[in-house]
mmCIF file of the protein (N, C-alpha, C, O) and its ligand, coordinates in Angstrom:
data_MODEL
# 
_entry.id   MODEL 
# 
loop_
_entity.id 
_entity.type 
_entity.pdbx_number_of_molecules 
1 polymer     1 
2 non-polymer 1 
# 
_entity_poly.entity_id                      1 
_entity_poly.type                           'polypeptide(L)' 
_entity_poly.nstd_linkage                   no 
_entity_poly.nstd_monomer                   no 
_entity_poly.pdbx_seq_one_letter_code       MGDYKRPGRPKRQSKTSAAGAGWECSVCTFRNNQGAYTCAVCDARKGTATR 
_entity_poly.pdbx_seq_one_letter_code_can   MGDYKRPGRPKRQSKTSAAGAGWECSVCTFRNNQGAYTCAVCDARKGTATR 
_entity_poly.pdbx_strand_id                 A 
# 
loop_
_entity_poly_seq.entity_id 
_entity_poly_seq.num 
_entity_poly_seq.mon_id 
_entity_poly_seq.hetero 
1 1  MET n 
1 2  GLY n 
1 3  ASP n 
1 4  TYR n 
1 5  LYS n 
1 6  ARG n 
1 7  PRO n 
1 8  GLY n 
1 9  ARG n 
1 10 PRO n 
1 11 LYS n 
1 12 ARG n 
1 13 GLN n 
1 14 SER n 
1 15 LYS n 
1 16 THR n 
1 17 SER n 
1 18 ALA n 
1 19 ALA n 
1 20 GLY n 
1 21 ALA n 
1 22 GLY n 
1 23 TRP n 
1 24 GLU n 
1 25 CYS n 
1 26 SER n 
1 27 VAL n 
1 28 CYS n 
1 29 THR n 
1 30 PHE n 
1 31 ARG n 
1 32 ASN n 
1 33 ASN n 
1 34 GLN n 
1 35 GLY n 
1 36 ALA n 
1 37 TYR n 
1 38 THR n 
1 39 CYS n 
1 40 ALA n 
1 41 VAL n 
1 42 CYS n 
1 43 ASP n 
1 44 ALA n 
1 45 ARG n 
1 46 LYS n 
1 47 GLY n 
1 48 THR n 
1 49 ALA n 
1 50 THR n 
1 51 ARG n 
# 
loop_
_struct_asym.id 
_struct_asym.entity_id 
A 1 
B 2 
# 
loop_
_chem_comp.id 
_chem_comp.type 
_chem_comp.mon_nstd_flag 
ALA 'L-peptide linking' y 
ARG 'L-peptide linking' y 
ASN 'L-peptide linking' y 
ASP 'L-peptide linking' y 
CYS 'L-peptide linking' y 
GLN 'L-peptide linking' y 
GLU 'L-peptide linking' y 
GLY 'peptide linking'   y 
LYS 'L-peptide linking' y 
MET 'L-peptide linking' y 
PHE 'L-peptide linking' y 
PRO 'L-peptide linking' y 
SER 'L-peptide linking' y 
THR 'L-peptide linking' y 
TRP 'L-peptide linking' y 
TYR 'L-peptide linking' y 
VAL 'L-peptide linking' y 
ZN  non-polymer         . 
# 
_pdbx_entity_nonpoly.entity_id   2 
_pdbx_entity_nonpoly.name        ? 
_pdbx_entity_nonpoly.comp_id     ZN 
# 
_pdbx_nonpoly_scheme.asym_id         B 
_pdbx_nonpoly_scheme.entity_id       2 
_pdbx_nonpoly_scheme.mon_id          ZN 
_pdbx_nonpoly_scheme.ndb_seq_num     1 
_pdbx_nonpoly_scheme.pdb_seq_num     101 
_pdbx_nonpoly_scheme.auth_seq_num    101 
_pdbx_nonpoly_scheme.pdb_mon_id      ZN 
_pdbx_nonpoly_scheme.auth_mon_id     ZN 
_pdbx_nonpoly_scheme.pdb_strand_id   A 
_pdbx_nonpoly_scheme.pdb_ins_code    . 
# 
loop_
_atom_site.group_PDB 
_atom_site.id 
_atom_site.type_symbol 
_atom_site.label_atom_id 
_atom_site.label_alt_id 
_atom_site.label_comp_id 
_atom_site.label_asym_id 
_atom_site.label_entity_id 
_atom_site.label_seq_id 
_atom_site.pdbx_PDB_ins_code 
_atom_site.Cartn_x 
_atom_site.Cartn_y 
_atom_site.Cartn_z 
_atom_site.occupancy 
_atom_site.B_iso_or_equiv 
_atom_site.pdbx_formal_charge 
_atom_site.auth_seq_id 
_atom_site.auth_comp_id 
_atom_site.auth_asym_id 
_atom_site.auth_atom_id 
_atom_site.pdbx_PDB_model_num 
ATOM   1   N  N  . MET A 1 1  ? -4.536  28.054  -18.260 1.00 0.00 ? 1   MET A N  1 
ATOM   2   C  CA . MET A 1 1  ? -4.775  27.367  -19.277 1.00 0.00 ? 1   MET A CA 1 
ATOM   3   C  C  . MET A 1 1  ? -5.984  26.128  -19.169 1.00 0.00 ? 1   MET A C  1 
ATOM   4   O  O  . MET A 1 1  ? -6.324  25.663  -18.082 1.00 0.00 ? 1   MET A O  1 
ATOM   5   N  N  . GLY A 1 2  ? -6.442  25.777  -20.201 1.00 0.00 ? 2   GLY A N  1 
ATOM   6   C  CA . GLY A 1 2  ? -7.592  25.063  -20.320 1.00 0.00 ? 2   GLY A CA 1 
ATOM   7   C  C  . GLY A 1 2  ? -7.326  23.553  -20.120 1.00 0.00 ? 2   GLY A C  1 
ATOM   8   O  O  . GLY A 1 2  ? -7.628  22.697  -20.952 1.00 0.00 ? 2   GLY A O  1 
ATOM   9   N  N  . ASP A 1 3  ? -6.736  23.316  -18.940 1.00 0.00 ? 3   ASP A N  1 
ATOM   10  C  CA . ASP A 1 3  ? -6.367  21.932  -18.498 1.00 0.00 ? 3   ASP A CA 1 
ATOM   11  C  C  . ASP A 1 3  ? -7.568  21.446  -17.610 1.00 0.00 ? 3   ASP A C  1 
ATOM   12  O  O  . ASP A 1 3  ? -7.612  21.852  -16.448 1.00 0.00 ? 3   ASP A O  1 
ATOM   13  N  N  . TYR A 1 4  ? -8.510  20.634  -18.061 1.00 0.00 ? 4   TYR A N  1 
ATOM   14  C  CA . TYR A 1 4  ? -9.453  20.209  -17.199 1.00 0.00 ? 4   TYR A CA 1 
ATOM   15  C  C  . TYR A 1 4  ? -9.427  18.691  -17.438 1.00 0.00 ? 4   TYR A C  1 
ATOM   16  O  O  . TYR A 1 4  ? -8.885  18.208  -18.431 1.00 0.00 ? 4   TYR A O  1 
ATOM   17  N  N  . LYS A 1 5  ? -10.063 17.920  -16.444 1.00 0.00 ? 5   LYS A N  1 
ATOM   18  C  CA . LYS A 1 5  ? -10.193 16.503  -16.552 1.00 0.00 ? 5   LYS A CA 1 
ATOM   19  C  C  . LYS A 1 5  ? -11.332 16.156  -17.035 1.00 0.00 ? 5   LYS A C  1 
ATOM   20  O  O  . LYS A 1 5  ? -12.296 16.872  -16.763 1.00 0.00 ? 5   LYS A O  1 
ATOM   21  N  N  . ARG A 1 6  ? -11.511 15.037  -17.828 1.00 0.00 ? 6   ARG A N  1 
ATOM   22  C  CA . ARG A 1 6  ? -12.613 14.638  -18.370 1.00 0.00 ? 6   ARG A CA 1 
ATOM   23  C  C  . ARG A 1 6  ? -13.200 13.539  -17.408 1.00 0.00 ? 6   ARG A C  1 
ATOM   24  O  O  . ARG A 1 6  ? -12.525 12.674  -16.850 1.00 0.00 ? 6   ARG A O  1 
ATOM   25  N  N  . PRO A 1 7  ? -14.630 13.713  -17.293 1.00 0.00 ? 7   PRO A N  1 
ATOM   26  C  CA . PRO A 1 7  ? -15.371 12.804  -16.388 1.00 0.00 ? 7   PRO A CA 1 
ATOM   27  C  C  . PRO A 1 7  ? -15.260 11.518  -16.960 1.00 0.00 ? 7   PRO A C  1 
ATOM   28  O  O  . PRO A 1 7  ? -15.049 11.307  -18.154 1.00 0.00 ? 7   PRO A O  1 
ATOM   29  N  N  . GLY A 1 8  ? -15.413 10.628  -16.046 1.00 0.00 ? 8   GLY A N  1 
ATOM   30  C  CA . GLY A 1 8  ? -15.564 9.002   -16.581 1.00 0.00 ? 8   GLY A CA 1 
ATOM   31  C  C  . GLY A 1 8  ? -14.227 8.494   -17.126 1.00 0.00 ? 8   GLY A C  1 
ATOM   32  O  O  . GLY A 1 8  ? -14.168 7.502   -17.853 1.00 0.00 ? 8   GLY A O  1 
ATOM   33  N  N  . ARG A 1 9  ? -13.227 9.158   -16.779 1.00 0.00 ? 9   ARG A N  1 
ATOM   34  C  CA . ARG A 1 9  ? -11.782 8.660   -17.368 1.00 0.00 ? 9   ARG A CA 1 
ATOM   35  C  C  . ARG A 1 9  ? -11.608 7.415   -16.519 1.00 0.00 ? 9   ARG A C  1 
ATOM   36  O  O  . ARG A 1 9  ? -11.999 7.445   -15.352 1.00 0.00 ? 9   ARG A O  1 
ATOM   37  N  N  . PRO A 1 10 ? -11.098 6.420   -16.978 1.00 0.00 ? 10  PRO A N  1 
ATOM   38  C  CA . PRO A 1 10 ? -10.718 5.292   -16.335 1.00 0.00 ? 10  PRO A CA 1 
ATOM   39  C  C  . PRO A 1 10 ? -9.429  5.510   -15.443 1.00 0.00 ? 10  PRO A C  1 
ATOM   40  O  O  . PRO A 1 10 ? -8.389  5.897   -15.975 1.00 0.00 ? 10  PRO A O  1 
ATOM   41  N  N  . LYS A 1 11 ? -9.490  5.294   -14.264 1.00 0.00 ? 11  LYS A N  1 
ATOM   42  C  CA . LYS A 1 11 ? -8.298  5.448   -13.258 1.00 0.00 ? 11  LYS A CA 1 
ATOM   43  C  C  . LYS A 1 11 ? -7.596  4.194   -13.253 1.00 0.00 ? 11  LYS A C  1 
ATOM   44  O  O  . LYS A 1 11 ? -8.217  3.152   -13.466 1.00 0.00 ? 11  LYS A O  1 
ATOM   45  N  N  . ARG A 1 12 ? -6.308  4.195   -13.021 1.00 0.00 ? 12  ARG A N  1 
ATOM   46  C  CA . ARG A 1 12 ? -5.405  3.199   -12.966 1.00 0.00 ? 12  ARG A CA 1 
ATOM   47  C  C  . ARG A 1 12 ? -5.724  2.409   -11.478 1.00 0.00 ? 12  ARG A C  1 
ATOM   48  O  O  . ARG A 1 12 ? -5.593  2.912   -10.363 1.00 0.00 ? 12  ARG A O  1 
ATOM   49  N  N  . GLN A 1 13 ? -6.090  1.296   -11.734 1.00 0.00 ? 13  GLN A N  1 
ATOM   50  C  CA . GLN A 1 13 ? -6.352  0.599   -10.441 1.00 0.00 ? 13  GLN A CA 1 
ATOM   51  C  C  . GLN A 1 13 ? -5.057  0.119   -9.759  1.00 0.00 ? 13  GLN A C  1 
ATOM   52  O  O  . GLN A 1 13 ? -4.072  -0.347  -10.331 1.00 0.00 ? 13  GLN A O  1 
ATOM   53  N  N  . SER A 1 14 ? -5.241  0.327   -8.344  1.00 0.00 ? 14  SER A N  1 
ATOM   54  C  CA . SER A 1 14 ? -4.097  0.087   -7.608  1.00 0.00 ? 14  SER A CA 1 
ATOM   55  C  C  . SER A 1 14 ? -4.159  -1.340  -7.234  1.00 0.00 ? 14  SER A C  1 
ATOM   56  O  O  . SER A 1 14 ? -5.202  -1.985  -7.343  1.00 0.00 ? 14  SER A O  1 
ATOM   57  N  N  . LYS A 1 15 ? -3.016  -1.855  -6.780  1.00 0.00 ? 15  LYS A N  1 
ATOM   58  C  CA . LYS A 1 15 ? -2.932  -3.293  -6.247  1.00 0.00 ? 15  LYS A CA 1 
ATOM   59  C  C  . LYS A 1 15 ? -3.854  -3.470  -5.116  1.00 0.00 ? 15  LYS A C  1 
ATOM   60  O  O  . LYS A 1 15 ? -4.584  -4.450  -4.967  1.00 0.00 ? 15  LYS A O  1 
ATOM   61  N  N  . THR A 1 16 ? -3.774  -2.468  -4.337  1.00 0.00 ? 16  THR A N  1 
ATOM   62  C  CA . THR A 1 16 ? -4.544  -2.635  -3.046  1.00 0.00 ? 16  THR A CA 1 
ATOM   63  C  C  . THR A 1 16 ? -5.888  -1.653  -3.161  1.00 0.00 ? 16  THR A C  1 
ATOM   64  O  O  . THR A 1 16 ? -5.883  -0.618  -3.828  1.00 0.00 ? 16  THR A O  1 
ATOM   65  N  N  . SER A 1 17 ? -6.907  -2.079  -2.497  1.00 0.00 ? 17  SER A N  1 
ATOM   66  C  CA . SER A 1 17 ? -7.957  -1.377  -2.437  1.00 0.00 ? 17  SER A CA 1 
ATOM   67  C  C  . SER A 1 17 ? -8.279  -0.759  -1.072  1.00 0.00 ? 17  SER A C  1 
ATOM   68  O  O  . SER A 1 17 ? -9.423  -0.418  -0.772  1.00 0.00 ? 17  SER A O  1 
ATOM   69  N  N  . ALA A 1 18 ? -7.266  -0.634  -0.292  1.00 0.00 ? 18  ALA A N  1 
ATOM   70  C  CA . ALA A 1 18 ? -7.553  -0.245  1.160   1.00 0.00 ? 18  ALA A CA 1 
ATOM   71  C  C  . ALA A 1 18 ? -7.068  1.254   1.275   1.00 0.00 ? 18  ALA A C  1 
ATOM   72  O  O  . ALA A 1 18 ? -6.511  1.739   2.260   1.00 0.00 ? 18  ALA A O  1 
ATOM   73  N  N  . ALA A 1 19 ? -7.353  1.846   0.196   1.00 0.00 ? 19  ALA A N  1 
ATOM   74  C  CA . ALA A 1 19 ? -7.330  3.412   0.184   1.00 0.00 ? 19  ALA A CA 1 
ATOM   75  C  C  . ALA A 1 19 ? -5.896  3.808   0.498   1.00 0.00 ? 19  ALA A C  1 
ATOM   76  O  O  . ALA A 1 19 ? -5.710  4.948   0.923   1.00 0.00 ? 19  ALA A O  1 
ATOM   77  N  N  . GLY A 1 20 ? -4.790  2.931   0.323   1.00 0.00 ? 20  GLY A N  1 
ATOM   78  C  CA . GLY A 1 20 ? -3.293  2.969   0.695   1.00 0.00 ? 20  GLY A CA 1 
ATOM   79  C  C  . GLY A 1 20 ? -3.127  3.288   2.023   1.00 0.00 ? 20  GLY A C  1 
ATOM   80  O  O  . GLY A 1 20 ? -2.208  4.050   2.325   1.00 0.00 ? 20  GLY A O  1 
ATOM   81  N  N  . ALA A 1 21 ? -3.960  2.776   2.991   1.00 0.00 ? 21  ALA A N  1 
ATOM   82  C  CA . ALA A 1 21 ? -3.782  2.745   4.261   1.00 0.00 ? 21  ALA A CA 1 
ATOM   83  C  C  . ALA A 1 21 ? -2.994  1.513   4.563   1.00 0.00 ? 21  ALA A C  1 
ATOM   84  O  O  . ALA A 1 21 ? -3.255  0.418   4.064   1.00 0.00 ? 21  ALA A O  1 
ATOM   85  N  N  . GLY A 1 22 ? -1.909  1.763   5.498   1.00 0.00 ? 22  GLY A N  1 
ATOM   86  C  CA . GLY A 1 22 ? -1.170  0.580   5.857   1.00 0.00 ? 22  GLY A CA 1 
ATOM   87  C  C  . GLY A 1 22 ? -0.141  0.213   5.046   1.00 0.00 ? 22  GLY A C  1 
ATOM   88  O  O  . GLY A 1 22 ? 0.072   0.914   4.057   1.00 0.00 ? 22  GLY A O  1 
ATOM   89  N  N  . TRP A 1 23 ? 0.606   -0.831  5.276   1.00 0.00 ? 23  TRP A N  1 
ATOM   90  C  CA . TRP A 1 23 ? 1.622   -1.355  4.342   1.00 0.00 ? 23  TRP A CA 1 
ATOM   91  C  C  . TRP A 1 23 ? 1.621   -2.979  4.288   1.00 0.00 ? 23  TRP A C  1 
ATOM   92  O  O  . TRP A 1 23 ? 1.357   -3.655  5.283   1.00 0.00 ? 23  TRP A O  1 
ATOM   93  N  N  . GLU A 1 24 ? 1.906   -3.467  3.172   1.00 0.00 ? 24  GLU A N  1 
ATOM   94  C  CA . GLU A 1 24 ? 2.138   -4.875  3.082   1.00 0.00 ? 24  GLU A CA 1 
ATOM   95  C  C  . GLU A 1 24 ? 3.622   -5.455  3.450   1.00 0.00 ? 24  GLU A C  1 
ATOM   96  O  O  . GLU A 1 24 ? 4.675   -5.003  3.000   1.00 0.00 ? 24  GLU A O  1 
ATOM   97  N  N  . CYS A 1 25 ? 3.502   -6.460  4.286   1.00 0.00 ? 25  CYS A N  1 
ATOM   98  C  CA . CYS A 1 25 ? 4.763   -6.998  4.674   1.00 0.00 ? 25  CYS A CA 1 
ATOM   99  C  C  . CYS A 1 25 ? 5.364   -7.825  3.408   1.00 0.00 ? 25  CYS A C  1 
ATOM   100 O  O  . CYS A 1 25 ? 4.757   -8.665  2.743   1.00 0.00 ? 25  CYS A O  1 
ATOM   101 N  N  . SER A 1 26 ? 6.602   -7.418  3.249   1.00 0.00 ? 26  SER A N  1 
ATOM   102 C  CA . SER A 1 26 ? 7.334   -8.038  2.038   1.00 0.00 ? 26  SER A CA 1 
ATOM   103 C  C  . SER A 1 26 ? 7.833   -9.522  2.369   1.00 0.00 ? 26  SER A C  1 
ATOM   104 O  O  . SER A 1 26 ? 8.423   -10.200 1.528   1.00 0.00 ? 26  SER A O  1 
ATOM   105 N  N  . VAL A 1 27 ? 7.568   -9.944  3.583   1.00 0.00 ? 27  VAL A N  1 
ATOM   106 C  CA . VAL A 1 27 ? 7.872   -11.259 4.078   1.00 0.00 ? 27  VAL A CA 1 
ATOM   107 C  C  . VAL A 1 27 ? 6.719   -12.250 3.963   1.00 0.00 ? 27  VAL A C  1 
ATOM   108 O  O  . VAL A 1 27 ? 6.720   -13.275 3.283   1.00 0.00 ? 27  VAL A O  1 
ATOM   109 N  N  . CYS A 1 28 ? 5.669   -11.756 4.786   1.00 0.00 ? 28  CYS A N  1 
ATOM   110 C  CA . CYS A 1 28 ? 4.390   -12.722 4.638   1.00 0.00 ? 28  CYS A CA 1 
ATOM   111 C  C  . CYS A 1 28 ? 3.138   -11.891 4.089   1.00 0.00 ? 28  CYS A C  1 
ATOM   112 O  O  . CYS A 1 28 ? 1.976   -12.227 4.314   1.00 0.00 ? 28  CYS A O  1 
ATOM   113 N  N  . THR A 1 29 ? 3.460   -10.915 3.440   1.00 0.00 ? 29  THR A N  1 
ATOM   114 C  CA . THR A 1 29 ? 2.385   -10.264 2.636   1.00 0.00 ? 29  THR A CA 1 
ATOM   115 C  C  . THR A 1 29 ? 1.124   -9.838  3.607   1.00 0.00 ? 29  THR A C  1 
ATOM   116 O  O  . THR A 1 29 ? 0.009   -9.539  3.178   1.00 0.00 ? 29  THR A O  1 
ATOM   117 N  N  . PHE A 1 30 ? 1.484   -9.865  4.920   1.00 0.00 ? 30  PHE A N  1 
ATOM   118 C  CA . PHE A 1 30 ? 0.376   -9.373  5.728   1.00 0.00 ? 30  PHE A CA 1 
ATOM   119 C  C  . PHE A 1 30 ? 0.272   -7.855  5.859   1.00 0.00 ? 30  PHE A C  1 
ATOM   120 O  O  . PHE A 1 30 ? 1.245   -7.121  6.033   1.00 0.00 ? 30  PHE A O  1 
ATOM   121 N  N  . ARG A 1 31 ? -1.021  -7.445  5.756   1.00 0.00 ? 31  ARG A N  1 
ATOM   122 C  CA . ARG A 1 31 ? -1.215  -5.916  5.826   1.00 0.00 ? 31  ARG A CA 1 
ATOM   123 C  C  . ARG A 1 31 ? -1.339  -5.426  7.094   1.00 0.00 ? 31  ARG A C  1 
ATOM   124 O  O  . ARG A 1 31 ? -2.306  -5.686  7.810   1.00 0.00 ? 31  ARG A O  1 
ATOM   125 N  N  . ASN A 1 32 ? -0.243  -4.596  7.483   1.00 0.00 ? 32  ASN A N  1 
ATOM   126 C  CA . ASN A 1 32 ? -0.187  -4.004  8.776   1.00 0.00 ? 32  ASN A CA 1 
ATOM   127 C  C  . ASN A 1 32 ? -0.828  -2.480  8.817   1.00 0.00 ? 32  ASN A C  1 
ATOM   128 O  O  . ASN A 1 32 ? -1.278  -1.931  7.811   1.00 0.00 ? 32  ASN A O  1 
ATOM   129 N  N  . ASN A 1 33 ? -0.805  -1.931  10.016  1.00 0.00 ? 33  ASN A N  1 
ATOM   130 C  CA . ASN A 1 33 ? -1.318  -0.628  10.173  1.00 0.00 ? 33  ASN A CA 1 
ATOM   131 C  C  . ASN A 1 33 ? -0.335  0.341   9.689   1.00 0.00 ? 33  ASN A C  1 
ATOM   132 O  O  . ASN A 1 33 ? 0.849   0.008   9.640   1.00 0.00 ? 33  ASN A O  1 
ATOM   133 N  N  . GLN A 1 34 ? -0.714  1.519   9.323   1.00 0.00 ? 34  GLN A N  1 
ATOM   134 C  CA . GLN A 1 34 ? 0.085   2.503   8.837   1.00 0.00 ? 34  GLN A CA 1 
ATOM   135 C  C  . GLN A 1 34 ? 1.264   2.923   9.730   1.00 0.00 ? 34  GLN A C  1 
ATOM   136 O  O  . GLN A 1 34 ? 2.401   3.140   9.311   1.00 0.00 ? 34  GLN A O  1 
ATOM   137 N  N  . GLY A 1 35 ? 0.855   3.014   11.030  1.00 0.00 ? 35  GLY A N  1 
ATOM   138 C  CA . GLY A 1 35 ? 1.715   3.468   11.995  1.00 0.00 ? 35  GLY A CA 1 
ATOM   139 C  C  . GLY A 1 35 ? 2.727   2.263   12.528  1.00 0.00 ? 35  GLY A C  1 
ATOM   140 O  O  . GLY A 1 35 ? 3.562   2.463   13.410  1.00 0.00 ? 35  GLY A O  1 
ATOM   141 N  N  . ALA A 1 36 ? 2.557   1.140   11.950  1.00 0.00 ? 36  ALA A N  1 
ATOM   142 C  CA . ALA A 1 36 ? 3.276   0.083   12.572  1.00 0.00 ? 36  ALA A CA 1 
ATOM   143 C  C  . ALA A 1 36 ? 4.620   0.013   11.898  1.00 0.00 ? 36  ALA A C  1 
ATOM   144 O  O  . ALA A 1 36 ? 4.767   0.063   10.677  1.00 0.00 ? 36  ALA A O  1 
ATOM   145 N  N  . TYR A 1 37 ? 5.614   -0.108  12.796  1.00 0.00 ? 37  TYR A N  1 
ATOM   146 C  CA . TYR A 1 37 ? 7.139   -0.181  12.205  1.00 0.00 ? 37  TYR A CA 1 
ATOM   147 C  C  . TYR A 1 37 ? 7.309   -1.544  11.797  1.00 0.00 ? 37  TYR A C  1 
ATOM   148 O  O  . TYR A 1 37 ? 7.821   -1.706  10.689  1.00 0.00 ? 37  TYR A O  1 
ATOM   149 N  N  . THR A 1 38 ? 7.014   -2.467  12.399  1.00 0.00 ? 38  THR A N  1 
ATOM   150 C  CA . THR A 1 38 ? 7.251   -4.089  12.240  1.00 0.00 ? 38  THR A CA 1 
ATOM   151 C  C  . THR A 1 38 ? 5.937   -4.725  11.929  1.00 0.00 ? 38  THR A C  1 
ATOM   152 O  O  . THR A 1 38 ? 4.848   -4.253  12.255  1.00 0.00 ? 38  THR A O  1 
ATOM   153 N  N  . CYS A 1 39 ? 6.108   -5.724  11.337  1.00 0.00 ? 39  CYS A N  1 
ATOM   154 C  CA . CYS A 1 39 ? 4.898   -6.701  10.941  1.00 0.00 ? 39  CYS A CA 1 
ATOM   155 C  C  . CYS A 1 39 ? 4.510   -7.236  12.241  1.00 0.00 ? 39  CYS A C  1 
ATOM   156 O  O  . CYS A 1 39 ? 5.266   -7.462  13.185  1.00 0.00 ? 39  CYS A O  1 
ATOM   157 N  N  . ALA A 1 40 ? 3.175   -7.425  12.185  1.00 0.00 ? 40  ALA A N  1 
ATOM   158 C  CA . ALA A 1 40 ? 2.489   -7.841  13.542  1.00 0.00 ? 40  ALA A CA 1 
ATOM   159 C  C  . ALA A 1 40 ? 2.427   -9.329  13.380  1.00 0.00 ? 40  ALA A C  1 
ATOM   160 O  O  . ALA A 1 40 ? 2.009   -9.965  14.347  1.00 0.00 ? 40  ALA A O  1 
ATOM   161 N  N  . VAL A 1 41 ? 2.794   -10.002 12.260  1.00 0.00 ? 41  VAL A N  1 
ATOM   162 C  CA . VAL A 1 41 ? 2.980   -11.424 12.257  1.00 0.00 ? 41  VAL A CA 1 
ATOM   163 C  C  . VAL A 1 41 ? 4.340   -12.096 12.241  1.00 0.00 ? 41  VAL A C  1 
ATOM   164 O  O  . VAL A 1 41 ? 4.628   -13.090 12.909  1.00 0.00 ? 41  VAL A O  1 
ATOM   165 N  N  . CYS A 1 42 ? 5.082   -11.502 11.474  1.00 0.00 ? 42  CYS A N  1 
ATOM   166 C  CA . CYS A 1 42 ? 6.662   -12.020 11.443  1.00 0.00 ? 42  CYS A CA 1 
ATOM   167 C  C  . CYS A 1 42 ? 7.527   -11.108 12.039  1.00 0.00 ? 42  CYS A C  1 
ATOM   168 O  O  . CYS A 1 42 ? 8.734   -11.351 12.067  1.00 0.00 ? 42  CYS A O  1 
ATOM   169 N  N  . ASP A 1 43 ? 7.027   -10.000 12.562  1.00 0.00 ? 43  ASP A N  1 
ATOM   170 C  CA . ASP A 1 43 ? 7.917   -9.149  13.041  1.00 0.00 ? 43  ASP A CA 1 
ATOM   171 C  C  . ASP A 1 43 ? 9.065   -8.518  12.171  1.00 0.00 ? 43  ASP A C  1 
ATOM   172 O  O  . ASP A 1 43 ? 10.062  -8.034  12.708  1.00 0.00 ? 43  ASP A O  1 
ATOM   173 N  N  . ALA A 1 44 ? 8.907   -8.539  10.951  1.00 0.00 ? 44  ALA A N  1 
ATOM   174 C  CA . ALA A 1 44 ? 9.779   -7.872  9.975   1.00 0.00 ? 44  ALA A CA 1 
ATOM   175 C  C  . ALA A 1 44 ? 9.484   -6.454  9.857   1.00 0.00 ? 44  ALA A C  1 
ATOM   176 O  O  . ALA A 1 44 ? 8.388   -5.895  9.909   1.00 0.00 ? 44  ALA A O  1 
ATOM   177 N  N  . ARG A 1 45 ? 10.832  -5.888  9.663   1.00 0.00 ? 45  ARG A N  1 
ATOM   178 C  CA . ARG A 1 45 ? 10.734  -4.423  9.637   1.00 0.00 ? 45  ARG A CA 1 
ATOM   179 C  C  . ARG A 1 45 ? 10.086  -3.978  8.261   1.00 0.00 ? 45  ARG A C  1 
ATOM   180 O  O  . ARG A 1 45 ? 10.098  -4.633  7.219   1.00 0.00 ? 45  ARG A O  1 
ATOM   181 N  N  . LYS A 1 46 ? 9.511   -2.717  8.472   1.00 0.00 ? 46  LYS A N  1 
ATOM   182 C  CA . LYS A 1 46 ? 8.697   -2.167  7.355   1.00 0.00 ? 46  LYS A CA 1 
ATOM   183 C  C  . LYS A 1 46 ? 9.687   -1.771  6.416   1.00 0.00 ? 46  LYS A C  1 
ATOM   184 O  O  . LYS A 1 46 ? 10.675  -1.118  6.750   1.00 0.00 ? 46  LYS A O  1 
ATOM   185 N  N  . GLY A 1 47 ? 9.420   -2.203  5.065   1.00 0.00 ? 47  GLY A N  1 
ATOM   186 C  CA . GLY A 1 47 ? 10.366  -1.938  3.914   1.00 0.00 ? 47  GLY A CA 1 
ATOM   187 C  C  . GLY A 1 47 ? 11.532  -2.687  3.887   1.00 0.00 ? 47  GLY A C  1 
ATOM   188 O  O  . GLY A 1 47 ? 12.365  -2.465  3.008   1.00 0.00 ? 47  GLY A O  1 
ATOM   189 N  N  . THR A 1 48 ? 11.725  -3.623  4.806   1.00 0.00 ? 48  THR A N  1 
ATOM   190 C  CA . THR A 1 48 ? 12.922  -4.675  4.689   1.00 0.00 ? 48  THR A CA 1 
ATOM   191 C  C  . THR A 1 48 ? 12.613  -5.926  4.001   1.00 0.00 ? 48  THR A C  1 
ATOM   192 O  O  . THR A 1 48 ? 11.650  -6.608  4.351   1.00 0.00 ? 48  THR A O  1 
ATOM   193 N  N  . ALA A 1 49 ? 13.386  -6.260  3.036   1.00 0.00 ? 49  ALA A N  1 
ATOM   194 C  CA . ALA A 1 49 ? 13.038  -7.356  2.186   1.00 0.00 ? 49  ALA A CA 1 
ATOM   195 C  C  . ALA A 1 49 ? 13.993  -8.481  2.608   1.00 0.00 ? 49  ALA A C  1 
ATOM   196 O  O  . ALA A 1 49 ? 14.820  -8.888  1.792   1.00 0.00 ? 49  ALA A O  1 
ATOM   197 N  N  . THR A 1 50 ? 13.916  -9.048  3.945   1.00 0.00 ? 50  THR A N  1 
ATOM   198 C  CA . THR A 1 50 ? 14.680  -10.092 4.303   1.00 0.00 ? 50  THR A CA 1 
ATOM   199 C  C  . THR A 1 50 ? 14.165  -11.399 4.070   1.00 0.00 ? 50  THR A C  1 
ATOM   200 O  O  . THR A 1 50 ? 12.981  -11.630 4.317   1.00 0.00 ? 50  THR A O  1 
ATOM   201 N  N  . ARG A 1 51 ? 15.027  -12.401 3.559   1.00 0.00 ? 51  ARG A N  1 
ATOM   202 C  CA . ARG A 1 51 ? 14.349  -13.652 3.608   1.00 0.00 ? 51  ARG A CA 1 
ATOM   203 C  C  . ARG A 1 51 ? 14.617  -14.591 4.608   1.00 0.00 ? 51  ARG A C  1 
ATOM   204 O  O  . ARG A 1 51 ? 14.015  -15.665 4.624   1.00 0.00 ? 51  ARG A O  1 
HETATM 205 ZN ZN . ZN  B 2 .  ? 5.074   -9.967  7.932   1.00 0.00 2 101 ZN  A ZN 1 
# 
């Protein structure tokens, strides 16, 4: 098929500009390493939204 991408097309800007590396804590919004299971600041579990 003739499905080609046009050059210079505006890409959707992501909230984070860290190339998707790591994850943001939902408690203290601290950016942890990608391999971290718990937040390095508040020790909250990854993906857990506890208050
Ligand atoms: Zn945290």
